PDB file of N, CA, C and O in Angstrom:
ATOM      1  N   MET A   1       3.398   0.705  26.235  1.00  0.00           N
ATOM      2  CA  MET A   1       3.007  -0.464  25.254  1.00  0.00           C
ATOM      3  C   MET A   1       3.052  -0.135  24.084  1.00  0.00           C
ATOM      4  O   MET A   1       2.456   0.932  23.941  1.00  0.00           O
ATOM      5  N   SER A   2       3.646  -0.684  22.750  1.00  0.00           N
ATOM      6  CA  SER A   2       3.773  -0.515  22.115  1.00  0.00           C
ATOM      7  C   SER A   2       2.965  -1.260  20.874  1.00  0.00           C
ATOM      8  O   SER A   2       3.084  -2.485  20.828  1.00  0.00           O
ATOM      9  N   THR A   3       2.163  -0.620  19.879  1.00  0.00           N
ATOM     10  CA  THR A   3       1.205  -1.514  18.931  1.00  0.00           C
ATOM     11  C   THR A   3       2.139  -1.542  18.102  1.00  0.00           C
ATOM     12  O   THR A   3       3.288  -1.132  18.270  1.00  0.00           O
ATOM     13  N   ALA A   4       1.366  -2.359  16.538  1.00  0.00           N
ATOM     14  CA  ALA A   4       2.101  -2.922  15.525  1.00  0.00           C
ATOM     15  C   ALA A   4       2.367  -1.934  14.785  1.00  0.00           C
ATOM     16  O   ALA A   4       3.301  -2.151  14.013  1.00  0.00           O
ATOM     17  N   THR A   5       1.752  -0.589  14.699  1.00  0.00           N
ATOM     18  CA  THR A   5       2.095   0.450  13.687  1.00  0.00           C
ATOM     19  C   THR A   5       3.153   1.109  14.399  1.00  0.00           C
ATOM     20  O   THR A   5       3.552   1.984  13.630  1.00  0.00           O
ATOM     21  N   ASP A   6       3.839   1.153  15.493  1.00  0.00           N
ATOM     22  CA  ASP A   6       4.668   1.547  16.255  1.00  0.00           C
ATOM     23  C   ASP A   6       6.187   0.785  15.662  1.00  0.00           C
ATOM     24  O   ASP A   6       7.248   1.387  15.493  1.00  0.00           O
ATOM     25  N   LEU A   7       5.979  -0.446  15.455  1.00  0.00           N
ATOM     26  CA  LEU A   7       6.673  -1.194  14.827  1.00  0.00           C
ATOM     27  C   LEU A   7       7.234  -1.126  13.615  1.00  0.00           C
ATOM     28  O   LEU A   7       8.350  -1.637  13.527  1.00  0.00           O
ATOM     29  N   ILE A   8       6.666  -0.525  12.429  1.00  0.00           N
ATOM     30  CA  ILE A   8       6.867  -0.031  11.207  1.00  0.00           C
ATOM     31  C   ILE A   8       7.646   1.192  11.138  1.00  0.00           C
ATOM     32  O   ILE A   8       7.254   2.318  11.445  1.00  0.00           O
ATOM     33  N   ASP A   9       9.149   0.749  10.565  1.00  0.00           N
ATOM     34  CA  ASP A   9      10.313   1.687  10.425  1.00  0.00           C
ATOM     35  C   ASP A   9      10.268   2.756   9.103  1.00  0.00           C
ATOM     36  O   ASP A   9      10.732   2.400   8.020  1.00  0.00           O
ATOM     37  N   PRO A  10       9.690   4.042   9.289  1.00  0.00           N
ATOM     38  CA  PRO A  10       9.188   4.929   8.341  1.00  0.00           C
ATOM     39  C   PRO A  10      10.476   4.965   7.342  1.00  0.00           C
ATOM     40  O   PRO A  10      10.367   5.451   6.217  1.00  0.00           O
ATOM     41  N   THR A  11      11.470   4.523   7.732  1.00  0.00           N
ATOM     42  CA  THR A  11      12.809   4.677   6.775  1.00  0.00           C
ATOM     43  C   THR A  11      12.836   3.444   5.790  1.00  0.00           C
ATOM     44  O   THR A  11      13.759   3.447   4.976  1.00  0.00           O
ATOM     45  N   LEU A  12      12.073   2.542   5.762  1.00  0.00           N
ATOM     46  CA  LEU A  12      12.236   1.436   4.848  1.00  0.00           C
ATOM     47  C   LEU A  12      11.546   1.971   3.535  1.00  0.00           C
ATOM     48  O   LEU A  12      10.481   2.558   3.349  1.00  0.00           O
ATOM     49  N   VAL A  13      12.532   1.556   2.713  1.00  0.00           N
ATOM     50  CA  VAL A  13      12.228   1.815   1.154  1.00  0.00           C
ATOM     51  C   VAL A  13      11.517   0.835   0.337  1.00  0.00           C
ATOM     52  O   VAL A  13      10.780   1.237  -0.564  1.00  0.00           O
ATOM     53  N   LEU A  14      11.712  -0.802   0.635  1.00  0.00           N
ATOM     54  CA  LEU A  14      11.015  -1.757   0.370  1.00  0.00           C
ATOM     55  C   LEU A  14      10.088  -2.244   1.546  1.00  0.00           C
ATOM     56  O   LEU A  14      10.507  -2.295   2.703  1.00  0.00           O
ATOM     57  N   LEU A  15       8.917  -2.570   1.223  1.00  0.00           N
ATOM     58  CA  LEU A  15       7.990  -3.176   2.663  1.00  0.00           C
ATOM     59  C   LEU A  15       7.981  -4.517   2.116  1.00  0.00           C
ATOM     60  O   LEU A  15       8.153  -4.790   0.928  1.00  0.00           O
ATOM     61  N   THR A  16       7.724  -5.510   3.257  1.00  0.00           N
ATOM     62  CA  THR A  16       6.946  -6.636   2.883  1.00  0.00           C
ATOM     63  C   THR A  16       5.969  -6.473   2.826  1.00  0.00           C
ATOM     64  O   THR A  16       5.488  -5.438   3.288  1.00  0.00           O
ATOM     65  N   VAL A  17       5.061  -7.611   2.113  1.00  0.00           N
ATOM     66  CA  VAL A  17       3.624  -7.564   1.804  1.00  0.00           C
ATOM     67  C   VAL A  17       2.684  -7.260   3.484  1.00  0.00           C
ATOM     68  O   VAL A  17       1.733  -6.528   3.759  1.00  0.00           O
ATOM     69  N   GLU A  18       3.219  -7.876   4.015  1.00  0.00           N
ATOM     70  CA  GLU A  18       2.450  -7.643   5.471  1.00  0.00           C
ATOM     71  C   GLU A  18       2.803  -6.207   5.903  1.00  0.00           C
ATOM     72  O   GLU A  18       1.943  -5.546   6.485  1.00  0.00           O
ATOM     73  N   GLU A  19       3.969  -5.706   5.661  1.00  0.00           N
ATOM     74  CA  GLU A  19       3.847  -4.409   6.051  1.00  0.00           C
ATOM     75  C   GLU A  19       3.289  -3.448   5.308  1.00  0.00           C
ATOM     76  O   GLU A  19       2.996  -2.405   5.894  1.00  0.00           O
ATOM     77  N   ALA A  20       3.031  -3.553   3.966  1.00  0.00           N
ATOM     78  CA  ALA A  20       2.282  -2.815   3.426  1.00  0.00           C
ATOM     79  C   ALA A  20       0.968  -3.017   3.597  1.00  0.00           C
ATOM     80  O   ALA A  20       0.238  -2.026   3.577  1.00  0.00           O
ATOM     81  N   ALA A  21       0.422  -4.273   3.791  1.00  0.00           N
ATOM     82  CA  ALA A  21      -0.923  -4.053   4.609  1.00  0.00           C
ATOM     83  C   ALA A  21      -1.415  -3.391   5.390  1.00  0.00           C
ATOM     84  O   ALA A  21      -2.448  -2.722   5.430  1.00  0.00           O
ATOM     85  N   ARG A  22      -0.236  -3.693   6.366  1.00  0.00           N
ATOM     86  CA  ARG A  22      -0.755  -3.018   7.828  1.00  0.00           C
ATOM     87  C   ARG A  22      -0.832  -1.261   7.776  1.00  0.00           C
ATOM     88  O   ARG A  22      -1.620  -0.553   8.404  1.00  0.00           O
ATOM     89  N   ARG A  23       0.175  -0.853   6.886  1.00  0.00           N
ATOM     90  CA  ARG A  23       0.256   0.799   6.455  1.00  0.00           C
ATOM     91  C   ARG A  23      -1.067   0.949   5.733  1.00  0.00           C
ATOM     92  O   ARG A  23      -1.689   2.006   5.840  1.00  0.00           O
ATOM     93  N   LEU A  24      -1.485   0.041   5.073  1.00  0.00           N
ATOM     94  CA  LEU A  24      -2.907   0.390   4.531  1.00  0.00           C
ATOM     95  C   LEU A  24      -4.259   0.009   5.335  1.00  0.00           C
ATOM     96  O   LEU A  24      -5.379   0.324   4.932  1.00  0.00           O
ATOM     97  N   GLY A  25      -4.029  -0.641   6.411  1.00  0.00           N
ATOM     98  CA  GLY A  25      -5.027  -1.037   7.110  1.00  0.00           C
ATOM     99  C   GLY A  25      -5.795  -2.213   6.474  1.00  0.00           C
ATOM    100  O   GLY A  25      -6.997  -2.329   6.709  1.00  0.00           O
ATOM    101  N   ILE A  26      -5.230  -2.983   5.775  1.00  0.00           N
ATOM    102  CA  ILE A  26      -6.124  -4.106   5.188  1.00  0.00           C
ATOM    103  C   ILE A  26      -5.369  -5.559   5.354  1.00  0.00           C
ATOM    104  O   ILE A  26      -4.241  -5.547   5.847  1.00  0.00           O
ATOM    105  N   GLY A  27      -5.934  -6.761   4.971  1.00  0.00           N
ATOM    106  CA  GLY A  27      -5.261  -7.798   5.045  1.00  0.00           C
ATOM    107  C   GLY A  27      -4.299  -8.404   4.074  1.00  0.00           C
ATOM    108  O   GLY A  27      -4.248  -8.109   2.881  1.00  0.00           O
ATOM    109  N   ARG A  28      -3.596  -9.214   4.639  1.00  0.00           N
ATOM    110  CA  ARG A  28      -2.682  -9.672   3.697  1.00  0.00           C
ATOM    111  C   ARG A  28      -2.840 -10.452   2.423  1.00  0.00           C
ATOM    112  O   ARG A  28      -2.023 -10.582   1.511  1.00  0.00           O
ATOM    113  N   THR A  29      -4.269 -11.036   2.560  1.00  0.00           N
ATOM    114  CA  THR A  29      -4.949 -11.414   1.259  1.00  0.00           C
ATOM    115  C   THR A  29      -5.269 -10.484   0.684  1.00  0.00           C
ATOM    116  O   THR A  29      -4.981 -10.766  -0.479  1.00  0.00           O
ATOM    117  N   LEU A  30      -5.855  -9.137   0.697  1.00  0.00           N
ATOM    118  CA  LEU A  30      -6.322  -8.393  -0.082  1.00  0.00           C
ATOM    119  C   LEU A  30      -5.129  -7.254  -0.950  1.00  0.00           C
ATOM    120  O   LEU A  30      -5.233  -6.574  -1.971  1.00  0.00           O
ATOM    121  N   CYS A  31      -3.751  -7.526   0.281  1.00  0.00           N
ATOM    122  CA  CYS A  31      -2.789  -6.722  -0.375  1.00  0.00           C
ATOM    123  C   CYS A  31      -2.319  -7.738  -1.392  1.00  0.00           C
ATOM    124  O   CYS A  31      -2.073  -7.224  -2.483  1.00  0.00           O
ATOM    125  N   PHE A  32      -2.160  -8.818  -1.336  1.00  0.00           N
ATOM    126  CA  PHE A  32      -1.752  -9.891  -2.235  1.00  0.00           C
ATOM    127  C   PHE A  32      -2.367  -9.372  -3.745  1.00  0.00           C
ATOM    128  O   PHE A  32      -1.808  -8.869  -4.719  1.00  0.00           O
ATOM    129  N   ARG A  33      -3.748  -9.729  -3.474  1.00  0.00           N
ATOM    130  CA  ARG A  33      -4.783  -9.333  -4.506  1.00  0.00           C
ATOM    131  C   ARG A  33      -4.518  -7.814  -5.347  1.00  0.00           C
ATOM    132  O   ARG A  33      -4.440  -7.609  -6.558  1.00  0.00           O
ATOM    133  N   LEU A  34      -4.443  -7.097  -4.474  1.00  0.00           N
ATOM    134  CA  LEU A  34      -4.119  -5.743  -5.089  1.00  0.00           C
ATOM    135  C   LEU A  34      -2.827  -5.893  -5.990  1.00  0.00           C
ATOM    136  O   LEU A  34      -2.813  -5.251  -7.040  1.00  0.00           O
ATOM    137  N   ILE A  35      -1.757  -6.674  -5.676  1.00  0.00           N
ATOM    138  CA  ILE A  35      -0.553  -6.871  -6.473  1.00  0.00           C
ATOM    139  C   ILE A  35      -0.695  -7.501  -7.518  1.00  0.00           C
ATOM    140  O   ILE A  35      -0.134  -7.124  -8.547  1.00  0.00           O
ATOM    141  N   ARG A  36      -1.428  -8.529  -7.483  1.00  0.00           N
ATOM    142  CA  ARG A  36      -1.884  -9.298  -8.515  1.00  0.00           C
ATOM    143  C   ARG A  36      -2.645  -8.683  -9.423  1.00  0.00           C
ATOM    144  O   ARG A  36      -2.497  -8.976 -10.609  1.00  0.00           O
ATOM    145  N   THR A  37      -3.505  -7.811  -9.062  1.00  0.00           N
ATOM    146  CA  THR A  37      -4.249  -7.308 -10.126  1.00  0.00           C
ATOM    147  C   THR A  37      -3.349  -6.100 -10.950  1.00  0.00           C
ATOM    148  O   THR A  37      -3.719  -5.652 -12.036  1.00  0.00           O
ATOM    149  N   GLY A  38      -2.179  -5.679 -10.289  1.00  0.00           N
ATOM    150  CA  GLY A  38      -1.426  -4.404 -10.635  1.00  0.00           C
ATOM    151  C   GLY A  38      -2.169  -2.944 -10.011  1.00  0.00           C
ATOM    152  O   GLY A  38      -1.984  -1.843 -10.530  1.00  0.00           O
ATOM    153  N   GLN A  39      -2.862  -3.131  -9.046  1.00  0.00           N
ATOM    154  CA  GLN A  39      -3.310  -1.923  -8.460  1.00  0.00           C
ATOM    155  C   GLN A  39      -2.162  -1.389  -7.363  1.00  0.00           C
ATOM    156  O   GLN A  39      -2.023  -0.212  -7.029  1.00  0.00           O
ATOM    157  N   LEU A  40      -1.538  -2.285  -6.983  1.00  0.00           N
ATOM    158  CA  LEU A  40      -0.232  -1.707  -5.677  1.00  0.00           C
ATOM    159  C   LEU A  40       0.906  -2.658  -6.448  1.00  0.00           C
ATOM    160  O   LEU A  40       0.928  -3.875  -6.637  1.00  0.00           O
ATOM    161  N   GLU A  41       1.796  -1.651  -6.797  1.00  0.00           N
ATOM    162  CA  GLU A  41       3.056  -2.086  -7.425  1.00  0.00           C
ATOM    163  C   GLU A  41       4.065  -2.551  -6.361  1.00  0.00           C
ATOM    164  O   GLU A  41       4.279  -1.979  -5.292  1.00  0.00           O
ATOM    165  N   SER A  42       4.802  -3.962  -6.928  1.00  0.00           N
ATOM    166  CA  SER A  42       5.495  -4.435  -6.120  1.00  0.00           C
ATOM    167  C   SER A  42       6.815  -5.117  -7.206  1.00  0.00           C
ATOM    168  O   SER A  42       6.595  -5.245  -8.410  1.00  0.00           O
ATOM    169  N   VAL A  43       7.890  -5.432  -6.712  1.00  0.00           N
ATOM    170  CA  VAL A  43       8.946  -5.933  -7.221  1.00  0.00           C
ATOM    171  C   VAL A  43       9.608  -7.011  -6.523  1.00  0.00           C
ATOM    172  O   VAL A  43       9.592  -7.088  -5.294  1.00  0.00           O
ATOM    173  N   PRO A  44      10.275  -7.968  -7.384  1.00  0.00           N
ATOM    174  CA  PRO A  44      10.947  -9.229  -6.912  1.00  0.00           C
ATOM    175  C   PRO A  44      12.278  -8.421  -6.569  1.00  0.00           C
ATOM    176  O   PRO A  44      12.801  -7.407  -7.033  1.00  0.00           O
ATOM    177  N   VAL A  45      12.669  -9.526  -5.312  1.00  0.00           N
ATOM    178  CA  VAL A  45      13.915  -9.152  -4.952  1.00  0.00           C
ATOM    179  C   VAL A  45      14.352 -10.625  -4.677  1.00  0.00           C
ATOM    180  O   VAL A  45      14.037 -11.170  -3.619  1.00  0.00           O
ATOM    181  N   GLY A  46      15.024 -11.215  -5.561  1.00  0.00           N
ATOM    182  CA  GLY A  46      15.562 -12.566  -5.204  1.00  0.00           C
ATOM    183  C   GLY A  46      14.019 -13.434  -5.262  1.00  0.00           C
ATOM    184  O   GLY A  46      13.189 -13.079  -6.098  1.00  0.00           O
ATOM    185  N   ARG A  47      13.772 -14.372  -4.489  1.00  0.00           N
ATOM    186  CA  ARG A  47      12.447 -14.990  -4.290  1.00  0.00           C
ATOM    187  C   ARG A  47      11.388 -14.523  -3.626  1.00  0.00           C
ATOM    188  O   ARG A  47      10.406 -15.237  -3.422  1.00  0.00           O
ATOM    189  N   LEU A  48      11.473 -13.224  -3.201  1.00  0.00           N
ATOM    190  CA  LEU A  48      10.912 -12.521  -2.207  1.00  0.00           C
ATOM    191  C   LEU A  48       9.988 -11.330  -3.096  1.00  0.00           C
ATOM    192  O   LEU A  48      10.408 -10.750  -4.098  1.00  0.00           O
ATOM    193  N   ARG A  49       8.960 -11.177  -2.616  1.00  0.00           N
ATOM    194  CA  ARG A  49       8.122  -9.995  -3.249  1.00  0.00           C
ATOM    195  C   ARG A  49       8.225  -8.726  -2.435  1.00  0.00           C
ATOM    196  O   ARG A  49       8.010  -9.003  -1.255  1.00  0.00           O
ATOM    197  N   ARG A  50       8.461  -7.490  -2.604  1.00  0.00           N
ATOM    198  CA  ARG A  50       8.698  -6.379  -1.913  1.00  0.00           C
ATOM    199  C   ARG A  50       7.600  -5.109  -2.245  1.00  0.00           C
ATOM    200  O   ARG A  50       7.118  -5.195  -3.375  1.00  0.00           O
ATOM    201  N   VAL A  51       7.234  -4.198  -1.611  1.00  0.00           N
ATOM    202  CA  VAL A  51       6.392  -3.194  -2.382  1.00  0.00           C
ATOM    203  C   VAL A  51       7.371  -1.947  -1.653  1.00  0.00           C
ATOM    204  O   VAL A  51       7.772  -1.877  -0.491  1.00  0.00           O
ATOM    205  N   PRO A  52       7.585  -1.003  -2.811  1.00  0.00           N
ATOM    206  CA  PRO A  52       8.005   0.015  -2.586  1.00  0.00           C
ATOM    207  C   PRO A  52       7.290   0.852  -1.512  1.00  0.00           C
ATOM    208  O   PRO A  52       6.064   0.760  -1.447  1.00  0.00           O
ATOM    209  N   ALA A  53       7.964   1.679  -0.646  1.00  0.00           N
ATOM    210  CA  ALA A  53       7.142   2.380  -0.062  1.00  0.00           C
ATOM    211  C   ALA A  53       6.432   3.021  -0.182  1.00  0.00           C
ATOM    212  O   ALA A  53       5.474   3.100   0.587  1.00  0.00           O
ATOM    213  N   ASP A  54       6.698   4.181  -1.796  1.00  0.00           N
ATOM    214  CA  ASP A  54       6.226   5.281  -1.962  1.00  0.00           C
ATOM    215  C   ASP A  54       4.899   4.581  -3.090  1.00  0.00           C
ATOM    216  O   ASP A  54       3.977   5.361  -3.323  1.00  0.00           O
ATOM    217  N   ALA A  55       4.837   3.457  -3.617  1.00  0.00           N
ATOM    218  CA  ALA A  55       3.702   2.586  -4.136  1.00  0.00           C
ATOM    219  C   ALA A  55       2.599   2.610  -2.966  1.00  0.00           C
ATOM    220  O   ALA A  55       1.452   2.845  -3.347  1.00  0.00           O
ATOM    221  N   VAL A  56       2.748   2.451  -1.934  1.00  0.00           N
ATOM    222  CA  VAL A  56       1.807   2.756  -1.068  1.00  0.00           C
ATOM    223  C   VAL A  56       1.087   3.902  -0.932  1.00  0.00           C
ATOM    224  O   VAL A  56      -0.109   3.853  -0.646  1.00  0.00           O
ATOM    225  N   GLN A  57       1.796   5.163  -1.139  1.00  0.00           N
ATOM    226  CA  GLN A  57       1.174   6.566  -0.959  1.00  0.00           C
ATOM    227  C   GLN A  57       0.501   6.622  -2.358  1.00  0.00           C
ATOM    228  O   GLN A  57      -0.592   7.158  -2.539  1.00  0.00           O
ATOM    229  N   ASP A  58       1.275   5.994  -3.387  1.00  0.00           N
ATOM    230  CA  ASP A  58       0.661   6.384  -4.797  1.00  0.00           C
ATOM    231  C   ASP A  58      -0.699   5.362  -4.876  1.00  0.00           C
ATOM    232  O   ASP A  58      -1.471   5.649  -5.791  1.00  0.00           O
ATOM    233  N   TYR A  59      -0.967   4.549  -4.278  1.00  0.00           N
ATOM    234  CA  TYR A  59      -2.088   3.890  -4.259  1.00  0.00           C
ATOM    235  C   TYR A  59      -2.934   4.480  -3.495  1.00  0.00           C
ATOM    236  O   TYR A  59      -4.041   4.521  -4.032  1.00  0.00           O
ATOM    237  N   VAL A  60      -2.895   5.093  -2.180  1.00  0.00           N
ATOM    238  CA  VAL A  60      -3.989   5.945  -1.646  1.00  0.00           C
ATOM    239  C   VAL A  60      -4.487   7.166  -2.425  1.00  0.00           C
ATOM    240  O   VAL A  60      -5.633   7.616  -2.454  1.00  0.00           O
ATOM    241  N   THR A  61      -3.235   7.670  -3.137  1.00  0.00           N
ATOM    242  CA  THR A  61      -3.571   8.953  -4.001  1.00  0.00           C
ATOM    243  C   THR A  61      -4.418   8.615  -5.101  1.00  0.00           C
ATOM    244  O   THR A  61      -5.319   9.401  -5.392  1.00  0.00           O
ATOM    245  N   ARG A  62      -4.279   7.667  -5.690  1.00  0.00           N
ATOM    246  CA  ARG A  62      -5.274   7.190  -6.782  1.00  0.00           C
ATOM    247  C   ARG A  62      -6.564   7.097  -6.305  1.00  0.00           C
ATOM    248  O   ARG A  62      -7.505   7.719  -6.798  1.00  0.00           O
ATOM    249  N   LEU A  63      -6.678   6.074  -5.026  1.00  0.00           N
ATOM    250  CA  LEU A  63      -8.010   5.691  -4.709  1.00  0.00           C
ATOM    251  C   LEU A  63      -8.611   7.056  -4.451  1.00  0.00           C
ATOM    252  O   LEU A  63      -9.715   7.268  -4.952  1.00  0.00           O
ATOM    253  N   ARG A  64      -8.016   8.045  -3.713  1.00  0.00           N
ATOM    254  CA  ARG A  64      -8.551   9.343  -3.425  1.00  0.00           C
ATOM    255  C   ARG A  64      -9.159  10.295  -4.577  1.00  0.00           C
ATOM    256  O   ARG A  64     -10.136  11.042  -4.519  1.00  0.00           O
ATOM    257  N   MET A  65      -8.091   9.979  -5.856  1.00  0.00           N
ATOM    258  CA  MET A  65      -8.594  10.965  -6.908  1.00  0.00           C
ATOM    259  C   MET A  65     -10.132  10.114  -7.459  1.00  0.00           C
ATOM    260  O   MET A  65     -11.215  10.640  -7.715  1.00  0.00           O
ATOM    261  N   ALA A  66      -9.803   8.847  -7.512  1.00  0.00           N
ATOM    262  CA  ALA A  66     -11.151   8.170  -8.202  1.00  0.00           C
ATOM    263  C   ALA A  66     -12.494   8.562  -7.257  1.00  0.00           C
ATOM    264  O   ALA A  66     -13.536   8.781  -7.874  1.00  0.00           O
ATOM    265  N   ASN A  67     -12.510   8.643  -6.041  1.00  0.00           N
ATOM    266  CA  ASN A  67     -13.302   8.922  -5.168  1.00  0.00           C
ATOM    267  C   ASN A  67     -13.835  10.423  -4.762  1.00  0.00           C
ATOM    268  O   ASN A  67     -14.626  10.742  -3.874  1.00  0.00           O
ATOM    269  N   ARG A  68     -13.118  11.253  -5.735  1.00  0.00           N
ATOM    270  CA  ARG A  68     -13.541  12.768  -5.459  1.00  0.00           C
ATOM    271  C   ARG A  68     -14.921  12.922  -5.817  1.00  0.00           C
ATOM    272  O   ARG A  68     -15.243  12.426  -6.896  1.00  0.00           O
ATOM    273  N   PRO A  69     -15.712  13.443  -5.215  1.00  0.00           N
ATOM    274  CA  PRO A  69     -17.067  14.078  -5.572  1.00  0.00           C
ATOM    275  C   PRO A  69     -16.899  15.079  -6.812  1.00  0.00           C
ATOM    276  O   PRO A  69     -15.905  15.769  -7.039  1.00  0.00           O
ATOM    277  N   VAL A  70     -18.128  15.012  -7.601  1.00  0.00           N
ATOM    278  CA  VAL A  70     -17.951  15.613  -8.970  1.00  0.00           C
ATOM    279  C   VAL A  70     -18.294  17.090  -8.737  1.00  0.00           C
ATOM    280  O   VAL A  70     -19.408  17.469  -8.375  1.00  0.00           O
ATOM    281  N   ALA A  71     -17.505  17.695  -8.916  1.00  0.00           N
ATOM    282  CA  ALA A  71     -18.092  19.187  -9.037  1.00  0.00           C
ATOM    283  C   ALA A  71     -19.468  19.684  -9.862  1.00  0.00           C
ATOM    284  O   ALA A  71     -19.652  19.399 -11.045  1.00  0.00           O
ATOM    285  N   SER A  72     -20.305  20.387  -9.137  1.00  0.00           N
ATOM    286  CA  SER A  72     -21.463  20.788 -10.002  1.00  0.00           C
ATOM    287  C   SER A  72     -21.178  22.052 -10.791  1.00  0.00           C
ATOM    288  O   SER A  72     -20.398  22.921 -10.400  1.00  0.00           O
ATOM    289  N   ASN A  73     -21.783  22.091 -11.799  1.00  0.00           N
ATOM    290  CA  ASN A  73     -21.674  23.321 -12.718  1.00  0.00           C
ATOM    291  C   ASN A  73     -22.861  23.904 -12.583  1.00  0.00           C
ATOM    292  O   ASN A  73     -23.613  23.772 -13.549  1.00  0.00           O
ATOM    293  N   SER A  74     -23.262  24.522 -11.656  1.00  0.00           N
ATOM    294  CA  SER A  74     -24.419  25.287 -11.258  1.00  0.00           C
ATOM    295  C   SER A  74     -24.270  26.697 -11.448  1.00  0.00           C
ATOM    296  O   SER A  74     -25.187  27.461 -11.147  1.00  0.00           O
TER     297      SER A  74
END
């Protein structure tokens, strides 16, 4: 039995908003909000909107950096 995550081609350079949302484990609406606010990079391809595959990882990296615990200087 295949799941939705099995259907994502890891070799794709540009993702649909739905594919990017699936990789992030969020909904399509939230993914569009992240794009609209500039938190997640996207590019126009004709009339379509695509998310560069590496932009998904960049977004996750920024989230991780922003949520790192502050080191104590004891």
